[in-house]
Every structure is written in C-alpha cells, then in structure tokens.
N, C-alpha and C positions, 0 to 999 in steps of 0.2 A: 504494500500500500504506500509506504513512504517513497519508494522509488518512483511510482507513478505520479504522485502529487508533485514531486520536484520539477517535472517538466511543465507544470502549469502554474508556477508561482506568480508569474506576471499577470495571469488571468485572475488569480485569487486575491491579488493585492487590492486592498480597500473594500473588500466585501463586508457586508453587514454581519454583525455577530450572529444573527439568526441563521445566516447562510453558512458560516464557518462552523457553527456548533455541531452539526452532524459529522463533519470531518474530525472534529475534536473527540467526539464520542467514539468514533472508530479507532482513533489513536489510543484512547483510554482502554477500550475493550481489548485491543491488541496487546497493550502493556500488561493487562490483567492475565491474558492468556499466556504470554511469554513467561511471566513470573509466577504463574499459578496462584493468583491472589483471590481472596474471597470477595463477594459482592460489596461487603461493607468496609473493605480496606480502602485507605486513601491512595489515590493514584499518583499524586504529585511526587512523593518519594520514589515511586517506581519509575516515573519518567526521568527523574534525576539519576537513579541507579543505571538506567539504560542509556543515559546521555542523549535523551530525546528532547527536542524543543516542542513547545506548544505550537499548534498550527500557525497562529498569527506570527509568532517569533520565527518560525521556520521560513515563512514567506519573506519576512524582512531580511533574514540571514541570506537566503538565496538571491534576493535582489542585490544586496550589498556585495555578495561574492561575484555576481556577474559584472557589476560596476568595477570591482577591483580588477577583474580580468580585462575589462575594456582599458583601464588606465595603463596596464602593463602589456598590452598588445596580444592578449590570449583569447580575445573574443572576436567573433565575425564583424566585419566592417558595417554590415547593416544594423547591428546593435549599437556599435560605436557612434553611428551617425544620428542616433536618437538622443544622444547626450551632449551637453555643451558645458565645458569647464568655465567657471567664473573668471579664470585667468585669461581666457581667450577673448573676453569682451573688454575693449579699451576703457570704457567708463568704470569698469569694476577692477581693473588691474591693480589699483593701489589699495583696494579694500582688504580687510582681514580674510574675507571669504576666499579671496584669490590665493592667499598663502596657505590656507587650510585645506586646499584641494577640494573645495566645495564645487558643486555643480549648480547650474542655473535650473531652478524649478519653474517650468512654464506655467503661466496663469491659465486657468480654465474657467469657463463661464458656467459649466454644469458640473454637478457632483460626479457624474459618470466619467468626466474627463480626468478627474483626480486618480482614477484607477488605471489610466494608461501607463505603460512602462516608462515613457518619457517624462512622466510626472512622479509616479510612485517610486521609481528607482533613485532619482536625485534626492527626493525627500528623505528616503531611508538612509542614503549615503551621507547626506549632510548632518544627520543626527549622530553619526559615529564620531568618536574622539579623533583628533588629528593624528596622534601617534599611530593609531590603527590604520588610518587611510594611507599613511606613508610607508607601510610595510611592503617591500618589493616582492617578497616570497608569498606565493599563494598558500603554501603549506603553513607558513607562520600565521598568515591571516586567518586560516581556518581554525587554528588552535587557540586563538585569543578568546577570552571571555569578556563580554560587555555586560555591565550591571544595568538592569532596567530600573529606571527611576520611578 
C-alpha cells in the first residue's frame, strides 16, 4: 500500500482531512496487522516503531524529496520546470528567501489551485529549515528528522 501511494503524493497534496482519513485508517490497520496489535492498542507507537509517517506527513516528505532532487539535478526537466527559485527573480535576489533556497509559491485564485504540484511543493519546501535544504546528498536528506511544530 505504501509503495502505491508514493506515486500519487502530488495528487494527494492539500486534500481535505475527510478524504485522507480512509488512507490513514488503512495505514493504521496495516501497522496493527504487521505488529499483531489488539483493536484497543494505540497505533501511534506502532507507527513510530515501524518508522512510518502519517499520510499527511508522508505526502509532505515526498514532495520535499522531489524538490530536493530537482535542486541537485536528479529529477526530470518537466518537474524542474514547474518550480522557480526565489534567487532567480531579480527583485527577490537580495531577500533572505533567496539565500535560504526558498522557492516562489505561485498565487492561486481557487482552493483547488493550492493542490497543484507547482504550489504545494514550494510551500512544503519553504517550510523546511535551511540547513536541511542545503544538504547535497539525497541519502542524508532522507535520514534527517524534522520536528513538526
């Protein structure tokens, strides 16, 4: 199940909680099956033991991983063309966002536009700490933990 959802993270970005909830229930049921838990056992410790992220966290992680691959030339050009670095815009080149490896988040007029990869990925990426964005190794990037505030 996890493998199949990974291919659709850009589509899942920004979905309402009621839409993501069934996927989260599948993840919980899978964790319970893998660890042979009882129905009344808490699932959060099981997810931590298995090193599994919640569905919403996994979507954000996969978006950021794809952006990281774009920055270091390991992603297809058609994906890279959807992202604009703040440092590439002359009016923003002197701003802190330029030195933080931030991306431009395009403005949208509709809620559904916020779900587009070109909006959701920069939004997720810009939330990351700068030291994480600057890691040149994808393996190092994958191993980092980010505390959710």
